[in-house]
C-alpha positions, -999 to 999 in steps of 0.1 A, spaced: 325 -486 864 328 -466 832 309 -480 802 332 -490 773 325 -468 742 310 -484 712 334 -495 684 333 -470 655 331 -483 620 339 -459 592 328 -471 558 341 -459 524 306 -458 508 314 -459 471 341 -485 476 315 -508 492 289 -500 465 314 -510 439 322 -543 455 290 -558 470 270 -577 443 235 -564 455 248 -528 453 268 -532 420 234 -541 405 221 -506 416 250 -485 402 227 -472 375 208 -454 404 235 -442 429 209 -427 451 191 -461 455 225 -478 460 234 -453 487 200 -456 504 203 -494 504 238 -493 519 227 -469 546 198 -492 554 221 -523 556 246 -505 578 218 -491 601 206 -527 607 241 -541 612 253 -513 635 222 -515 656 224 -553 661 261 -553 668 260 -521 689 285 -502 667 287 -465 658 287 -463 620 299 -435 597 295 -439 560 314 -415 538 306 -406 502 328 -385 479 315 -353 467 348 -342 453 335 -326 421 307 -307 437 305 -270 447 287 -279 479 301 -278 514 305 -309 535 272 -323 545 265 -347 574 231 -364 579 224 -380 612 203 -411 604 200 -421 641 219 -419 673 246 -443 661 247 -438 623 257 -408 603 262 -403 565 289 -378 554 291 -363 519 326 -347 516 328 -311 506 343 -294 475 378 -307 468 379 -334 495 380 -371 488 363 -397 510 398 -412 516 412 -380 531 381 -375 553 381 -412 565 419 -410 573 414 -378 593 383 -391 611 401 -424 619 432 -407 632 411 -383 654 389 -411 668 419 -434 676 436 -404 694 404 -400 716 408 -437 726 381 -452 705 384 -486 687 381 -477 650 375 -500 621 377 -488 585 359 -506 557 376 -501 523 395 -521 497 417 -492 488 453 -504 494 468 -470 500 441 -460 524 444 -493 543 481 -486 549 474 -451 563 446 -465 585 468 -492 600 495 -465 606 469 -445 625 461 -474 648 427 -484 633 417 -518 621 409 -524 584 383 -545 568 383 -551 530 349 -544 515 343 -580 505 353 -594 539 330 -569 556 302 -581 532 306 -616 545 304 -603 581 272 -584 573 256 -613 556 265 -636 585 250 -612 609 218 -608 588 214 -646 588 219 -646 626 192 -619 630 168 -640 608 175 -672 627 172 -655 661 141 -634 656 122 -653 629 132 -688 638 119 -716 617 87 -705 599 62 -733 598 32 -729 576 -1 -745 586 -6 -780 572 -43 -775 564 -63 -746 550 -80 -723 574 -114 -719 559 -144 -699 572 -168 -728 564 -154 -747 594 -162 -718 618 -198 -707 608 -232 -723 611 -250 -738 581 -275 -710 577 -248 -683 575 -228 -705 552 -258 -708 528 -262 -670 528 -225 -665 520 -227 -690 492 -258 -672 478 -239 -639 479 -209 -655 462 -231 -668 434 -249 -635 430 -283 -648 439 
């Protein structure tokens, strides 16, 4: 039996940064905002078993397209000179759907959403995707951390050492 390929999520990076509250707060340092988004997507994709591609515009750069492979299932794309993230995302979504993959595109750009739907991919507005990610993060916390219970009493060394040792430690503490 052939294993079903992972669903592929393509994320419009700056669109998400400009719509998620915790990332909007970091817009003064875009590098930090990008890193935080990539970290969030890595965790989400790993837990849900999705392949993730996050695309950032580099429209006004002189650099060529640059792809960073974060792990086996997450890559970060910086578009090359003269190419928008939208055009890259549309092309990648179209090619992926044609290869038989289930593709989801995360963006709140209305024009891009129309093209994506026409290509046969699913669309997720950035804020809706934010709710999904937060729900998954809570599920991860609940599943792996469970309810954290702190001890009712203090755990002091005095209850575990003999009187002579306790007297020596007290002398050291007092500087005698």
